[in-house]
C-alpha positions as CSV (number, residue, x, y, z in Angstrom):
1,M,-29.9,-73.9,57.0
2,N,-30.5,-77.6,56.5
3,D,-27.3,-79.6,56.9
4,G,-29.1,-82.9,57.5
5,F,-29.0,-83.0,61.2
6,V,-30.2,-80.3,63.6
7,K,-31.0,-78.9,60.6
8,R,-27.6,-78.8,66.5
9,P,-25.7,-77.1,72.1
10,D,-25.5,-73.9,69.9
11,A,-26.7,-74.0,69.5
12,A,-26.1,-78.4,69.1
13,L,-27.5,-82.3,70.6
14,R,-30.3,-84.4,69.1
15,F,-33.3,-85.3,71.3
16,T,-33.9,-89.0,70.6
17,L,-37.3,-90.1,71.8
18,R,-37.5,-93.8,72.2
19,R,-41.1,-93.8,73.2
20,C,-41.9,-92.7,69.7
21,S,-40.0,-95.6,68.1
22,V,-37.5,-93.2,66.8
23,R,-34.1,-94.5,65.7
24,N,-31.3,-94.1,68.2
25,S,-28.7,-91.4,67.7
26,T,-26.2,-91.8,64.9
27,P,-22.7,-90.4,64.5
28,H,-23.5,-88.4,61.4
29,S,-26.3,-86.3,62.6
30,S,-25.6,-82.5,62.6
31,G,-27.7,-80.6,65.0
32,F,-26.2,-80.1,68.4
33,A,-25.2,-76.8,68.6
34,R,-28.4,-76.5,67.0
35,L,-27.1,-77.6,71.5
36,A,-25.8,-76.6,71.3
37,C,-28.0,-79.1,71.3
38,G,-29.5,-82.1,69.0
39,L,-26.5,-83.2,67.5
40,F,-26.7,-86.8,67.3
41,T,-29.6,-88.5,65.5
42,K,-30.8,-89.0,62.0
43,P,-33.8,-86.9,61.0
44,S,-37.0,-88.5,62.3
45,C,-40.7,-87.9,61.9
46,F,-40.5,-84.8,64.0
47,R,-38.1,-81.9,64.2
48,D,-35.3,-82.7,66.6
49,F,-35.6,-81.2,70.1
50,Y,-32.1,-79.8,70.0
51,D,-32.4,-78.8,66.4
52,F,-35.0,-76.4,67.4
53,F,-33.2,-75.4,70.6
54,M,-30.2,-74.0,68.8
55,I,-32.1,-72.0,66.2
56,S,-31.8,-68.2,66.8
57,E,-34.8,-66.3,68.1
58,S,-35.0,-64.2,64.9
59,R,-35.1,-67.3,62.7
60,K,-37.7,-69.0,64.9
61,A,-39.9,-65.9,64.6
62,T,-40.0,-66.3,60.8
63,F,-41.9,-69.6,60.8
64,L,-43.2,-70.4,64.3
65,N,-43.7,-68.8,67.6
66,K,-42.8,-70.7,70.7
67,I,-46.3,-71.7,71.6
68,T,-47.2,-72.9,68.1
69,F,-44.0,-74.9,67.9
70,L,-44.7,-76.6,71.2
71,L,-48.2,-77.6,70.1
72,I,-47.0,-78.9,66.7
73,F,-44.1,-80.7,68.5
74,I,-46.6,-82.5,70.8
75,F,-49.0,-83.2,67.9
76,I,-46.3,-84.7,65.7
77,L,-45.0,-86.8,68.5
78,A,-48.5,-88.1,69.1
79,G,-48.6,-89.1,65.5
80,C,-45.4,-91.1,65.8
81,A,-46.8,-93.4,68.5
82,S,-50.0,-94.9,69.7
83,R,-50.1,-92.7,72.7
84,P,-49.6,-89.0,73.4
85,A,-46.1,-87.6,74.0
86,P,-45.1,-87.7,77.7
87,V,-45.7,-84.5,79.5
88,W,-42.1,-84.5,80.8
89,I,-40.8,-84.3,77.3
90,A,-42.8,-81.2,76.4
91,S,-42.1,-79.6,79.8
92,G,-38.3,-80.4,79.6
93,H,-38.2,-78.8,76.2
94,Q,-39.9,-75.7,77.3
95,Q,-37.8,-75.2,80.4
96,L,-34.5,-75.7,78.3
97,E,-35.8,-73.2,75.8
98,N,-36.5,-70.7,78.6
99,F,-33.1,-71.3,80.0
100,K,-31.4,-70.7,76.7
101,T,-33.2,-67.5,76.1
102,D,-32.7,-66.1,79.6
103,F,-29.0,-67.1,79.7
104,L,-28.2,-65.4,76.4
105,I,-30.0,-62.2,77.1
106,G,-28.6,-62.0,80.7
107,R,-31.6,-62.4,83.0
108,A,-31.0,-62.7,86.7
109,P,-29.0,-65.9,87.5
110,H,-31.5,-67.2,90.0
111,V,-34.3,-67.0,87.3
112,T,-32.1,-68.6,84.6
113,E,-30.8,-71.4,86.8
114,L,-34.4,-72.2,87.9
115,H,-35.3,-73.0,84.3
116,F,-32.3,-75.3,84.0
117,K,-33.0,-77.0,87.2
118,R,-36.6,-77.6,86.2
119,A,-35.6,-78.9,82.8
120,V,-33.2,-81.4,84.4
121,E,-35.9,-82.5,86.9
122,E,-38.3,-83.2,84.0
123,L,-35.7,-85.2,82.1
124,K,-34.9,-87.2,85.2
125,K,-38.4,-88.5,85.1
126,G,-37.5,-90.5,82.0
127,G,-34.2,-91.6,83.5
128,D,-32.4,-91.5,80.2
129,P,-28.6,-90.7,80.5
130,D,-28.5,-89.7,76.9
131,L,-31.1,-86.9,77.3
132,L,-29.7,-85.8,80.6
133,G,-26.2,-85.6,79.2
134,K,-27.5,-83.5,76.3
135,A,-29.0,-81.0,78.8
136,W,-25.7,-80.5,80.6
137,L,-23.9,-80.2,77.3
138,T,-26.3,-77.6,76.2
139,R,-25.4,-75.6,79.3
140,M,-21.7,-76.0,78.6
141,A,-22.1,-74.9,75.0
142,L,-24.0,-71.8,76.1
143,Q,-21.3,-70.9,78.6
144,T,-18.7,-71.2,75.8
145,A,-20.8,-68.9,73.6
146,V,-20.7,-66.1,76.2
147,L,-17.0,-66.6,77.3
148,S,-17.9,-67.7,80.8
149,G,-15.9,-70.9,81.0
150,S,-17.4,-74.3,80.7
151,E,-18.7,-75.9,83.9
152,E,-19.2,-79.7,83.5
153,G,-21.8,-80.0,86.2
154,D,-23.3,-83.5,86.4
155,Y,-22.1,-84.5,83.0
156,P,-19.2,-86.6,84.2
157,L,-21.5,-88.6,86.5
158,I,-24.0,-89.1,83.7
159,E,-21.1,-90.2,81.4
160,A,-20.0,-92.7,84.0
161,A,-23.4,-94.2,84.2
162,R,-23.7,-94.7,80.4
163,S,-21.4,-93.3,77.7
164,V,-23.1,-92.1,74.6
165,P,-20.5,-91.7,71.8
166,A,-22.0,-88.6,70.2
167,N,-22.4,-86.9,73.6
168,R,-18.9,-87.8,74.7
169,N,-17.5,-86.5,71.4
170,F,-19.3,-83.2,71.7
171,Y,-18.0,-82.9,75.3
172,L,-14.5,-83.3,74.0
173,F,-15.2,-80.7,71.3
174,L,-16.3,-78.2,73.9
175,K,-13.3,-78.9,76.0
176,G,-11.0,-78.2,73.0
177,D,-9.6,-81.7,73.1
178,P,-7.9,-82.7,69.8
179,V,-9.3,-86.2,70.3
180,A,-12.7,-85.0,69.2
181,D,-13.8,-86.8,66.1
182,A,-15.0,-84.5,63.3
183,S,-17.2,-87.3,61.8
184,L,-19.3,-87.4,65.0
185,L,-19.9,-83.6,65.0
186,P,-22.6,-81.6,63.1
187,E,-21.3,-80.9,59.6
188,R,-21.1,-77.1,60.3
189,Y,-18.3,-77.6,62.9
190,R,-16.1,-79.9,60.8
191,P,-14.2,-77.2,58.8
192,F,-13.7,-75.3,62.0
193,L,-12.4,-78.2,63.9
194,K,-9.8,-78.9,61.2
195,E,-8.4,-75.4,61.4
196,F,-8.8,-75.3,65.2
197,N,-6.7,-78.4,65.7
198,A,-4.1,-77.1,63.3
199,G,-3.9,-73.8,65.2
200,N,-4.5,-71.8,62.0
201,A,-6.0,-68.5,63.2
202,A,-6.8,-67.4,59.6
203,G,-8.5,-70.7,58.8
204,V,-10.4,-70.6,62.1
205,E,-11.7,-67.1,61.3
206,K,-12.9,-68.2,57.8
207,A,-14.5,-71.3,59.1
208,I,-16.4,-69.5,61.8
209,A,-17.6,-66.9,59.3
210,A,-19.0,-69.7,57.2
211,I,-21.2,-71.1,60.0
212,E,-24.7,-69.8,59.3
213,D,-26.4,-70.5,62.6
214,P,-25.7,-67.7,65.1
215,L,-25.4,-69.7,68.2
216,S,-23.3,-72.3,66.6
217,R,-21.1,-69.5,65.3
218,L,-20.6,-68.1,68.8
219,I,-19.9,-71.5,70.3
220,A,-17.1,-72.0,67.7
221,A,-15.8,-68.4,68.4
222,G,-15.8,-69.1,72.1
223,L,-13.6,-72.2,71.6
224,A,-11.3,-70.2,69.3
225,E,-11.0,-67.4,71.9
226,R,-10.1,-69.9,74.6
227,R,-7.3,-71.1,72.4
228,R,-6.3,-67.5,71.6
229,L,-7.0,-68.0,67.9
230,V,-8.6,-64.6,67.6
231,S,-8.5,-61.7,65.2
232,E,-10.2,-58.3,65.1
233,A,-12.5,-59.5,62.3
234,M,-13.6,-62.6,64.2
235,L,-14.3,-60.7,67.4
236,E,-16.3,-58.0,65.5
237,S,-18.3,-60.8,63.9
238,A,-19.1,-62.3,67.3
239,V,-20.1,-58.9,68.6
240,E,-22.4,-58.3,65.6
241,T,-23.9,-61.8,65.8
242,A,-24.8,-61.3,69.5
243,A,-26.2,-57.8,68.7
244,R,-28.3,-59.0,65.8
245,E,-29.9,-61.7,67.9
246,G,-30.5,-59.4,70.9
247,W,-28.4,-61.6,73.2
248,K,-27.2,-58.9,75.6
249,R,-25.1,-61.1,77.9
250,A,-23.2,-62.5,74.9
251,L,-22.9,-59.0,73.4
252,I,-21.3,-57.5,76.5
253,A,-18.9,-60.5,76.8
254,W,-17.7,-60.1,73.2
255,L,-17.5,-56.3,73.4
256,E,-15.3,-56.6,76.5
257,R,-13.1,-59.2,74.7
258,L,-12.8,-56.9,71.7
259,R,-11.8,-54.0,73.9
260,A,-9.1,-56.1,75.5
261,F,-7.9,-57.0,72.1
262,H,-7.5,-53.4,71.1
263,E,-5.9,-52.4,74.4
264,A,-3.3,-55.2,74.0
265,A,-2.5,-53.9,70.5
266,G,-2.1,-50.4,71.7
267,E,-5.2,-49.2,69.8
268,T,-6.5,-46.8,72.4
269,A,-9.0,-45.1,70.1
270,K,-10.7,-48.3,69.1
271,A,-10.7,-49.5,72.7
272,A,-12.3,-46.2,73.8
273,A,-15.0,-46.6,71.1
274,V,-15.8,-50.0,72.4
275,S,-16.0,-48.7,75.9
276,R,-18.5,-46.1,74.9
277,R,-20.7,-48.7,73.3
278,L,-20.5,-50.8,76.5
279,E,-21.5,-47.7,78.5
280,I,-24.8,-47.3,76.7
281,I,-25.9,-50.9,77.1
282,Q,-24.8,-51.8,80.6
């Protein structure tokens, strides 16, 4: 899908590289949750970092493998400037990509967190609050996608150091704050935000179904679940999205939520069927 921005954070934030003489982030970019996350800059001479980050594994496999993408990424960046791309940029990208994959499939926490820690350490070398903020927003977006809450981490400290409007707005979006400005979000989220703020469960279900990017869809579904704007169809869609992408951690989380939905409705047979599915994958 190409909506003009991160094609993103889920998939979600745009990775603006000033050393490449790339334009600063703009409010109308749409790629964060492509985290969620490259949400916030106009298209440049290279594919946005967060744009790539939020693309599902299956879609990535159709046009580039990870190694090829990284090489092309570095090559294009080198063509945007008179000197090669900084090593910390390539390293930070790779570590965040590893973090995203391991987080969604459910690898051991100590392995997953090590990738995130290394990504943050690489980005700290550049000292840019914008990029560091995007890294933490990426983490928050992924947590939302797997129904595990939304830990802010160091984001408030980074925000206090320098506020980036697009980052701040995506933060408000992830927190479910009605103050979030739809015009600063990737286009894919705008219909969802309208229905979400109105508390329209049927509208939310339809808007989520219309989001093509899998991770962005799960991020929106996670926000809807937090607000209790859920339906059987929406939960089943989230389950199948996670299953199709091979995101085991997300799959288990959404199956458990679907089972709870059926139990609350007194639908014991449906709840039992979900339990049997959980048994074979846990």
